[in-house]
C-alpha positions as CSV (number, residue, x, y, z in Angstrom):
1,X,0.1,0.2,-0.1
2,X,1.2,3.4,-0.9
3,X,2.1,6.0,1.9
4,X,-0.8,8.2,1.3
5,X,-3.2,4.8,1.1
6,X,-1.7,3.8,4.5
7,X,-2.3,7.0,6.4
8,X,-5.9,7.5,5.0
9,X,-6.6,4.2,5.9
10,X,-5.2,4.6,9.3
11,X,-7.3,8.2,9.7
12,X,-10.2,6.4,8.6
13,X,-10.2,3.4,11.1
14,X,-9.2,5.6,14.1
15,X,-12.6,7.4,13.6
16,X,-14.3,4.6,14.6
17,X,-12.2,3.9,17.6
18,X,-13.0,5.7,21.0
19,X,-11.4,9.0,21.4
20,X,-8.9,8.3,24.5
21,X,-8.2,4.6,23.0
22,X,-7.8,6.5,19.4
23,X,-5.1,9.1,21.1
24,X,-3.0,6.2,22.1
25,X,-3.3,4.4,19.3
26,X,-2.3,7.3,17.7
27,X,1.0,7.7,19.8
28,X,1.7,4.2,19.2
29,X,1.6,4.9,15.4
30,X,3.7,7.5,15.7
31,X,6.1,5.8,18.0
32,X,6.7,2.9,15.5
33,X,6.7,5.4,12.4
34,X,9.8,7.2,14.5
35,X,11.2,3.6,14.2
36,X,11.1,3.5,10.6
37,X,8.1,1.3,10.4
38,X,4.6,1.6,8.6
39,X,1.8,0.5,11.0
40,X,-1.3,0.1,9.0
41,X,-4.8,-0.5,11.0
42,X,-6.2,-3.8,9.4
43,X,-9.3,-3.8,11.6
44,X,-10.5,-1.5,14.2
45,X,-14.2,-1.4,14.5
46,X,-16.1,-5.0,13.6
47,X,-19.9,-5.4,13.2
48,X,-21.4,-8.3,15.4
49,X,-21.7,-10.2,12.2
50,X,-17.5,-10.0,11.1
51,X,-17.1,-11.1,15.0
52,X,-19.0,-14.0,14.7
53,X,-16.8,-14.5,11.3
54,X,-13.9,-14.3,13.2
55,X,-14.6,-16.3,16.1
56,X,-15.9,-19.2,13.8
57,X,-13.0,-19.0,11.9
58,X,-10.8,-18.8,14.9
59,X,-9.3,-15.8,14.8
60,X,-11.0,-14.6,17.7
61,X,-11.8,-16.4,20.8
62,X,-15.0,-14.3,21.8
63,X,-18.3,-13.5,20.3
64,X,-18.0,-9.8,21.5
65,X,-14.8,-8.0,22.3
66,X,-13.5,-5.0,22.2
67,X,-13.7,-4.4,18.7
68,X,-17.4,-4.4,18.7
69,X,-18.0,-1.6,21.5
70,X,-20.4,1.0,20.1
71,X,-21.7,4.1,22.2
72,X,-25.4,4.1,23.4
73,X,-26.4,5.2,20.3
74,X,-24.7,2.7,18.0
75,X,-21.8,4.6,17.1
76,X,-18.7,2.7,16.7
77,X,-16.4,3.1,19.6
78,X,-13.9,0.3,19.3
79,X,-11.0,-0.3,21.8
80,X,-9.3,-2.6,19.9
81,X,-7.1,-2.3,16.8
82,X,-4.8,-5.0,14.6
83,X,-1.8,-3.2,13.9
84,X,0.0,-4.7,10.8
85,X,3.2,-3.9,9.2
86,X,2.1,-2.6,6.3
87,X,5.7,-3.7,4.4
88,X,5.1,-7.3,5.7
89,X,1.3,-7.6,6.0
90,X,0.9,-11.5,6.1
91,X,4.1,-12.4,7.6
92,X,5.4,-9.7,10.2
93,X,9.1,-10.1,11.2
94,X,9.9,-10.3,14.7
95,X,11.2,-7.1,15.4
96,X,8.1,-5.1,14.2
97,X,6.2,-7.7,16.7
98,X,8.5,-6.8,19.5
99,X,8.3,-2.9,18.6
100,X,4.7,-2.7,18.8
101,X,4.4,-4.7,22.0
102,X,6.7,-1.9,23.3
103,X,5.1,0.8,21.8
104,X,1.5,-0.4,23.0
105,X,2.9,-1.5,27.1
106,X,4.6,2.5,26.9
107,X,1.0,4.0,26.2
108,X,-0.7,2.0,28.7
109,X,-2.1,-0.8,26.0
110,X,-1.3,-4.2,25.7
111,X,-1.3,-6.5,22.6
112,X,-1.6,-10.6,22.2
113,X,1.8,-10.9,21.9
114,X,2.1,-13.2,25.2
115,X,-1.6,-14.6,24.6
116,X,-1.4,-18.3,25.2
117,X,2.4,-18.7,26.1
118,X,3.7,-20.3,29.2
119,X,5.0,-17.5,31.6
120,X,8.6,-18.3,30.9
121,X,8.4,-17.9,27.4
122,X,6.6,-14.2,27.9
123,X,9.7,-13.5,30.2
124,X,11.6,-13.7,26.9
125,X,9.5,-10.9,25.5
126,X,9.7,-8.9,28.6
127,X,13.4,-9.0,28.5
128,X,13.7,-8.4,24.6
129,X,11.4,-5.3,25.3
130,X,13.4,-4.0,28.3
131,X,17.2,-4.5,26.2
132,X,15.2,-3.1,22.9
133,X,16.3,-6.8,21.5
134,X,14.2,-6.5,18.8
135,X,15.6,-9.5,16.7
136,X,15.5,-11.8,19.9
137,X,14.5,-15.4,19.1
138,X,11.4,-15.5,21.2
139,X,8.0,-17.3,21.0
140,X,4.9,-15.0,20.3
141,X,1.3,-15.5,21.5
142,X,-1.2,-16.3,18.9
143,X,-2.4,-12.8,18.1
144,X,0.7,-10.4,18.7
145,X,-0.7,-7.5,16.3
146,X,-4.0,-7.0,18.3
147,X,-3.7,-4.0,20.3
148,X,-6.2,-3.2,23.2
149,X,-7.1,-1.0,26.8
150,X,-5.2,-2.7,30.1
151,X,-7.5,-1.1,32.3
152,X,-11.0,-2.3,31.7
153,X,-12.4,-5.7,30.8
154,X,-14.2,-6.4,27.8
155,X,-17.6,-6.8,29.9
156,X,-16.9,-3.4,31.1
157,X,-16.5,-2.1,28.0
158,X,-20.0,-3.7,27.1
159,X,-21.6,-2.7,30.0
160,X,-20.6,1.1,28.8
161,X,-16.9,1.8,30.6
162,X,-14.2,3.2,28.7
163,X,-10.3,3.5,29.4
164,X,-9.6,6.9,30.9
165,X,-7.6,9.8,28.8
166,X,-3.8,9.5,29.5
């Protein structure tokens, strides 16, 4: 995707995010771009039908998740994005995955980089991020490009709670 199209896509997807979450995602993107990377928001808000398809295909473990959050009026207020490497959208390299995790954590967010891993393997990710060893040989979790808030649960988001402004 050319640079203008990537930026336009990111702007469009950002418009479907809850504002405080969008601010943090924008800072994550800026951090990655400053490192010479080209992050692209692949998915942000998803309809219930799209989420069910993701669940049915094994791409999600939830029938309702942070991607599906809406305001009381039904307006999209997603609290998750899938942030692909535009240079390698189908096969992200370990440096991109680790830098995404580091950038997200710096903004009070988390990724799926540790999902499904034993604690010992997650410790390797922690060490790689701490030492900024982006080429570390570490195992990653099952959804490493998914970004979401840390301070609320999916159930709380469904009930109307939203992340704080930082």
